[in-house]
C-alpha positions, 0 to 999 in steps of 0.5 A: 499500500503507498501512503502520501501525506500532503500538507497545505499551509496558510496564514490561518491554518495547516491542512493535512491529508493522508491518502492511501493508493490516492485515496483520501482517508484522513483530513485534519487542521491545525489551527494557530489559535488552537491553544487547548489541544489533545495532549496539552498540560496545564498548570491550573486551579481547580473552581467549583466541586461537584459532589453531586456529578463527582467531578470539579470544574478546573479553569485553563484559561479557556473562556469555559472552565474543564471538566475534571471527574473523580475517574480522571484523576489517576490513582497516584492524583495526592502524589502529584499534588505533593509533588506540585507543591514541593517543586513550587516551594523549591524544596524538589530539585530533583525531577527523576523522581527517584527519591521521591515517595509516592502516596498511597492510591486513592480509592476507585470509587471514592469522592472528589470532596475527600481530595480535591479542594477548590482554588487549589494548584493541578497540574491537568492534561486535555484529552478532550478539546472544546467542542461547541458550548462545553469547555475542554475534558481532562485529566490528572493521570499525565501521560507524555508519549513519545513515539514507540512508548507513553512515560506515564509519571508516578506510576510503575506499571508496563504495560504494552499494546494490546494491538500487537497479537504475538504472545511472545513479541509481546513478553519480550517488550515487556522484558526490554521496557522492564529493563530501561524503566527508570524508577518512579515512572510507568511505561505503555508499549505502542503498537510500533514499537514491534521489532523494535531493539532496545535502543530505539526504545531507549531513545524515545525515552530519552526525548520524553524525559527530557519533556518530563524534566522541561514541564517540571522547571516551569512549574516553579515559576508559572501561574496558573493557568499557564500552558506548560507543555505542548503536544508536538505540532500536528505534523511531528505527532501525526508523523510519530503515530501513523508513520511507517514503511508504507510511506512513499512521500510527505509533501507540503507547501511551506518551507517552515514546515519542510525543514522540521519535517525533515528534522523530526523524520531524521530522528524517527527514520533517517532512511526515508528523510528523501521521501520529504518534499518542499512543493513549490508550483502555480498548482494549489498542492490539494489540487495537484493530488487530487484532495479538493475533488475527493474533500466535495465528494466525500464531506456531502450529505450524501456518498457515492459508492461503486455501481450506484450503491450510495451512502446518506449520513444525517447529524441529529442531537444525540446520535450520527446516522448512516443509511444504505442504499443500493441505489440502481445498482447494475447487479451480477450476484445470483441473488438479491441476499448475493447483491445485499450481501456486496452492496453491505460490503463495500458500504462497511469499507466506505463507513470506515472511511467516512468516520475517520475521515470527518471524525465522526465521535459518540453514537453512530446506527448503521441500517445496512440492506436487511440480510436474513442470512445469519453468515451474511450478517457474520461475514457483514460483521467480521469485514466491518471490525477489520476495516475498522482496525487501522482506526487510531481512533477508540471505539466498540462495534455491537454485532447487527440487531434484530432490525439489521442495525450495527452500533457504533460508538467512537470516542470524540475528542476533537470538534468534528470535521465538517467541509461545506460541500453546498453553493448558491444555486444561480436558478433559484434562491438557495444552495446546491451540490456543488458541480463537483458534486454533480460531475461524481453522479454524472460520472457514475451514470456514464459507467453504467451505460458504457457498461452496457454492450452495443451503445455508441455516439452519446450524448450528454444533456447538462445546465450551460455553466455544468457544460462549461465546467466539464469541456473547459480546460486541459486535459478537460473531464471529457478529456479524462472521459475520453482517456479511461472509456476510449469513447468521445462523449459529445457534451450539449449544453441545454438552457432548459435544464435545471443545475443540477438536470442530466440527460443521456441520449446515445444511439444502439448499434 
């Protein structure tokens, strides 16, 4: 599989597009004014304690106070609290935790009023960015993520990612981690550590420890609320989490970002340094790599799939609903049951992609086409689970219900990616789908027509605006159709047509 990361920069934000074999799989955005990213650590001050919710509001400098539940305090919150006091007063200057005496773990089902007080200084980490009217969700169980491992202060545990399947490899990594683990810290071995040597783990650990020491140095002089540790910039954090040997291209149009990425790649995979490129062309970078077109066709309410099938994605206050439709799909299957299975399998792959692409979180309900065969339902469920394996966000998939619905829960840590795909309607007041979305529908119809043997002299009747969109420029969409289908499609503008209206006419042999 060929993996590419394309990065577009402008004055206000940076867009990251992850492509797999040319197909857009993830789209991320980093804004310059986002001061509350997942992973950021703040020296904050507790506000109102809510005994009924067993939680506290915490002032981290956002317009709305952050939310800290008792279960997010972490078992060693008393040790962390004592450490902050000791460092702030200057008593503790050794940040290695070698000689620091941990307090007793707090009770699993205790009460927040017993361990936290209003006005208390506290170290918290953002685990969920501000969404809508809510402030950030916080945790005081700190963790510093590296490429191969996660450093957890005030812990003694060593654990290995469940995604590493080999028991022998798990045991090997656990043994290596214990041999390099510093006293006073726990370690979580990440999936990408599979097959790595102790020297690589040790180097990664050293980088994380240096970030911990830098954090501690700021505590003494910091006045809450203050950010004292920033997550890596989005480019580095994406590379840290997803970079592997399948990467063939990392392209950016920003020179500063280019130099930062080169430096980071030299650190994590020096042999891959040559895949990083600085883009310099008059054609916008997202246009060059076909990303703009994919964005327009993937973020609408209706998402087209192969052979005429499509999804309808609805967003409600409580959940997301996805409806699978076979459309007027040309059917080569032996039976209606086989057709339903084929469409559902295609839809499962696209749904897994859509969840990552839009970063949809919360409850997602998928209404697949009804299947009465239990074996078909099992195949669909297993296929959806395998397609979702590559999703780094924590999620859970339930088996099909009696009504054929599949429910998915997916952790929401950032605002959902929502891109406007509709434009002003030139015919009447209101909005219509962008031309590129309409072209996608036209191409699906064209493929079905060409698939029928004996058709020639195909003419497409469309609104003049859409006709110009198809025929202008080189290579135009019309030329691309000719190269793909070895057939010239005549485009005939029709003044009487509405903007979204199109019609194919053709002769039979």
